[in-house]
C-alpha positions in Angstrom: 23.2 26.7 17.0 23.2 23.6 14.8 26.8 23.2 14.0 27.8 19.8 12.5 24.2 18.7 12.2 24.3 17.1 8.8 20.8 15.7 8.3 18.4 17.1 5.8 15.4 18.8 7.3 13.3 18.5 4.1 11.5 21.8 5.1 9.2 19.9 7.5 8.6 19.9 11.2 10.3 17.0 13.1 7.2 14.7 13.4 6.2 15.3 9.8 9.8 14.6 8.6 10.0 11.4 10.6 6.6 10.2 9.2 7.7 11.0 5.7 11.0 9.1 6.0 9.2 6.1 7.6 6.7 6.0 4.8 9.4 6.1 2.2 11.4 3.4 3.9 8.3 1.2 4.2 7.4 1.7 0.5 10.9 0.9 -0.5 10.8 -2.4 1.3 7.4 -3.3 -0.1 7.9 -2.2 -3.8 11.7 -2.5 -3.9 11.8 0.6 -6.1 10.2 4.0 -5.6 10.3 7.3 -7.5 10.9 10.4 -5.4 12.9 13.6 -5.3 16.7 13.5 -4.9 16.6 15.2 -1.4 14.1 12.7 0.0 16.0 9.8 -1.5 19.3 11.0 0.1 17.5 11.5 3.4 15.8 8.0 3.5 18.8 6.1 2.3 20.6 5.7 5.6 17.4 4.6 7.3 16.7 1.9 4.7 20.3 0.7 4.7 20.2 0.5 8.6 17.0 -1.6 8.4 18.7 -4.0 6.0 21.7 -4.2 8.3 19.4 -5.1 11.2 17.8 -7.8 9.0 21.2 -9.4 8.4 21.7 -9.8 12.2 18.4 -11.6 12.5 18.1 -11.7 16.3 15.4 -10.5 18.7 16.9 -7.2 19.5 17.3 -6.4 15.8 13.6 -7.3 15.2 12.6 -5.0 18.0 14.7 -2.1 16.6 13.1 -2.7 13.2 9.6 -2.7 14.7 10.3 0.7 16.3 10.9 2.2 12.8 8.4 0.2 10.7 5.6 -0.2 13.3 4.1 -3.4 11.6 4.8 -7.0 12.3 4.2 -8.0 8.7 6.8 -5.5 7.5 9.3 -6.8 10.0 8.7 -10.4 8.9 9.1 -9.4 5.3 12.3 -7.6 6.1 13.8 -10.5 8.1 12.6 -13.4 5.9 13.0 -12.1 2.4 15.1 -9.0 2.2 17.7 -9.7 4.8 18.9 -13.1 3.4 19.1 -11.5 -0.1 21.9 -9.2 1.1 23.8 -11.8 3.3 26.9 -11.6 1.2 26.9 -7.8 0.7 28.7 -5.5 3.1 26.8 -2.3 2.4 25.5 -0.5 -0.7 22.0 -2.0 -0.4 20.3 0.8 -2.3 21.1 2.9 -5.3 19.8 6.2 -6.6 19.3 6.6 -10.4 18.6 10.1 -11.8 15.6 10.6 -14.0 14.6 14.1 -15.0 13.4 17.4 -13.6 9.7 17.7 -12.6 8.0 20.3 -14.8 6.0 21.9 -12.1 8.6 22.8 -9.5 11.8 21.8 -11.3 12.6 19.2 -8.6 15.2 16.5 -9.5 13.3 13.1 -9.7 15.2 9.9 -9.0 14.5 6.2 -8.6 15.6 4.8 -5.2 15.8 1.0 -5.4 17.3 -2.0 -3.7 20.4 -3.3 -5.5 19.2 -6.9 -5.1 15.6 -6.9 -6.6 13.6 -10.1 -6.5 11.7 -10.8 -9.8 8.0 -10.8 -9.4 6.4 -14.1 -10.5 3.3 -13.8 -12.7 0.5 -16.2 -11.8 -0.3 -18.8 -14.5 -3.8 -17.5 -15.1 -2.5 -14.0 -15.8 0.3 -15.0 -18.2 -0.1 -13.9 -21.8 -1.5 -16.6 -24.0 1.1 -18.0 -26.3 0.1 -17.3 -29.9 1.0 -20.2 -32.2 1.3 -19.1 -35.8 -1.1 -20.8 -38.2 1.4 -21.1 -40.9 5.1 -21.0 -41.3 5.7 -18.5 -44.1 9.3 -19.4 -44.7 9.0 -23.2 -44.8 5.4 -23.3 -46.2 4.3 -25.9 -43.6 0.7 -25.6 -42.3 -0.7 -27.1 -39.2 -3.8 -29.4 -39.4 -7.0 -27.9 -38.1 -10.2 -29.6 -36.9 -13.1 -29.8 -39.4 -15.0 -26.9 -37.9 -12.2 -24.5 -38.3 -11.4 -25.5 -41.8 -14.7 -24.2 -42.9 -13.8 -20.6 -41.8 -10.5 -20.5 -43.6 -9.9 -19.5 -47.2 -6.8 -19.3 -49.4 -5.5 -16.0 -50.5 -3.5 -15.3 -53.7 -0.2 -16.3 -52.0 -1.5 -19.6 -50.8 -1.5 -18.8 -47.1 -4.6 -19.7 -45.1 -6.6 -16.7 -43.8 -9.4 -16.8 -41.3 -12.5 -14.8 -42.3 -13.8 -12.3 -39.7 -17.4 -12.7 -38.5 -19.8 -10.2 -40.0 -20.2 -7.0 -37.9 -23.7 -6.5 -36.6 -24.9 -2.9 -36.1 -26.4 -2.4 -32.7 -29.1 0.2 -32.3 -27.7 3.4 -30.9 -29.0 4.4 -27.4 -30.6 7.7 -27.1 -28.8 10.2 -24.9 -31.6 11.2 -22.7 -33.2 7.7 -22.5 -31.9 7.0 -19.0 -32.7 10.4 -17.7 -36.3 10.2 -18.8 -36.9 7.1 -16.7 -35.7 9.0 -13.6 -38.2 11.8 -14.0 -41.1 9.4 -14.9 -41.3 8.1 -11.3 -44.6 8.8 -9.6 -44.6 11.5 -7.0 -45.3 10.7 -3.4 -48.9 11.4 -2.6 -49.5 14.2 -0.1 
């Protein structure tokens, strides 16, 4: 009899359930926010909060316990160097569950399981969106000076605002549908 056994079995065998929970815990630490079902989120929450509590201790025994669950040295170093110090002043409540909607296929309740202290991701300089400077200030009527080459392309509209002309559109010859297939079948046969 399983009286007072309060863990969720998730309708899986023991090894399968443990693997599912380990995978969810690892992904939560990597991505800091995951979308899953409510039952899985409730099942993995104690494991994730236990890992963060181990990271706050930051000793060798705690690292070995974390390695038992995570199974990867990079994950353990991520947990102890980045995530643990983030929660140093917090005494519990390291994760939160936010309800989303019901999944149309099986009517399962979907939730977002995330860490309460999320680190903002820094975007590299080369991937940042280019800042677009307006050519003219419409309200003040002040225009910026352009080099001589660019002034040739601009023309004035009826309102007095500078407008760049678009380059003419060139029509490319359309490719035939079977053009590529014909080349495949034109190959010479091997001589027998």
